[in-house]
N, C-alpha and C positions, 0 to 999 in steps of 0.2 A: 615753177606757174604753166596750166596746160595755157599757150598763148591763144584759146579761142576762147576763155575767160578774162576780163582783169578781177582786181585782187577781191572785190564784194562778189563779182557772181559765181571767182573759183571756189570757195565760201561755201557757196548759199547749195551749189548746184552738185560740189561732187563732196565738201565737207560737211555742211548741211546745216552750215551753225547759223544763227538767227540774230535777229540783224534788230530791230526798231527804226524805221524805213519802210518809203514810199516802195524799196525793191527785196523789202521783207520774204524770208519765206514761212512762216506763217504767221496771217494778218493777226492782230489781237482781237478787233472784234469779232472774229470767228472762233477761235477761241473761250471768248467769256460766253457767246454764245452756245458752246458746246457743253459748258458748268452742270450739269445736275444734281438737284439735292441727295443726295445716299453715298452709305461708307462703302468702303469695299470692302472685301470680304474673303473668307479663307476656302472656303467651300463651297458648292455649287447650291449644295442642303440649305442655303445664306440667301438666295438667291427666288426670289417672289418672282411666279408660275413661272417653273424651272424646265416645265414640257416646253415656252417657246422658246428654250434657248439654243443653242451650240456653241463651243467653245475653244480657241485656238490659240497657241501660249505662241509668245515672242522675246528672245535672251537677244542682247550683245554684248556681245562678255570684251568684258578691260582686264590691264594690269591693276592692280592694289588699290593705285590712288584712286579712278574714278571710280571702282566696284561691276560689278555687275549687276543690268536692269533685265530685269524679268516683268512682262506684266502679258497677263489672260484680259486677253477679248473676245467680249459674246458679241453674237450677230442673234438682232430675235427675230425668226420668222415670220412673227405678225404683223409689228411695227416696220422692219425689213431696216433696221439700223444698227450700228453696232455701240458699245458700251463698254468701255476699260472696267472689269471684275477686280482684280487685282495688282499694285504696280509694289512689286520687290527690289532693291537694290542690298542686293551684300556691300558689303566693306568689312576692312579687316577688322573692328569694331565690333561686327554683329558674328565671324564665321567659329570666333573659338580656336579651339584647339585643331579644327580645319583650318588647311586655304584657303582661296578667297573662289578656287577654280571646284575642289573634292565639296564645300556649301552648295557654290550654287545648283549642280549637279541636282545634291544631295532635295535644291529646293525645289527644284525644276518637275522631281520625280515626283518628289509628294502631292507639290499643282496640281499635274498632270492625272494623279490616285481622283485627287481632289473633284476636279471637274471633268470628268472623264472625257479629255479635250481629242475633236479627232485628229486635226494637225500640230501638228512640232515644229514651228521651224526656226534656227539657227545660227551665228554667225558667226559663218567658217575663217572669216579671217584670222584676227584673235585665236578663235577656241577649235583650231584643227587634231587636236588629242581630246579635246572635250567632246567631237562631235564626233570621232572615231571610235569612242567611249558609247557615245548614247548609240549611235550607230549599233552597234554589238546588241546595248542591252535592247531595242526597240526589236530587234531579227530575234534575240532569244525567248524572247514573248512574244512573235510572231504576229507585232501592227511592225513592218517595215515600213510597210504605206504612209505610215502619222507620222513620220520623220523628215523633213525637208534640214539640209542646209545650204545656206546661202554663202559665198562668196558676194561681196557687196563691189572686190576689181574688178569683176569680170561685167563684160555686156547686157545688155537688152536688147532684145529684134523681135519689128516690130513691123508688120506690114500696114504700108500706106493705104487705107482706102479708098482712097479719092484716086491715086498713081499708081497703083499696087507694088511701087515700092517699096523693098524693105529696108526699114531702117535703126541707125545700130546706136544708141545710147546707150551712157557710163547704166549702171543697175541703181550704184543707191541716188542712185540723183532722179533717175524714172522713179523706188520708190517713197523717197522727200517726198515728190510731186503727183502720186496717189495720195499721200495719207494727209498733202496739201489742201484737195479738193476734197475731200471726203467732211474735211471741217470746213469746207467755205461752202457746200450745198447741203451743211447741218443733219449730216446722217452716221455722223460718230457724236456719242455721250460720256462724260469725265465731271469726276468726282469735286464738286464746289467743295462736299467739305474736308479733303483730303492736299487739293490743291490751295484753298484758301483759306481753309480752318474756321468757316463759316458754314454753322447748320444753323436750318430754319424747320421751326419745329409747326 
């Protein structure tokens, strides 16, 4: 364990785990405030006011026990808010005759086509082979600019605007921090229908 963290701090900052305590990563009230009455969709054609949105995909590759997580995140240029429009989890029972990683690659490409995403971000750590396949795929399409493979174990460099010093932070910890702030500032929305099963008419 990193000596700069206690056990809970390490789990939060490095492993991005959740805790129901004063030191938890995502505040329950912030998550509850993000809930909106809508359903996740399979295509941008199902999104109201489609001209107001652009989309990115994020993928977390995991082994078969945890499955692969794929998120389509939309940004509304009018409201300046983010909204999750699709959340797909690929597990063994969903992959049919394909292995999980192959099924996830196919689903990612399908969602990218359905939403015409501006960028596709994938976790390079567990998915180095998948990243190479996708890098070739987007290169052959002439879309190399949209594919981003991110290694969460690397460091994030930023300049302190007050001191001018360059600070080094763990990439995963910084990504969790940025997402945490989006929830706290009420800049991101998730579906109450999909996450809690409640639909208000």
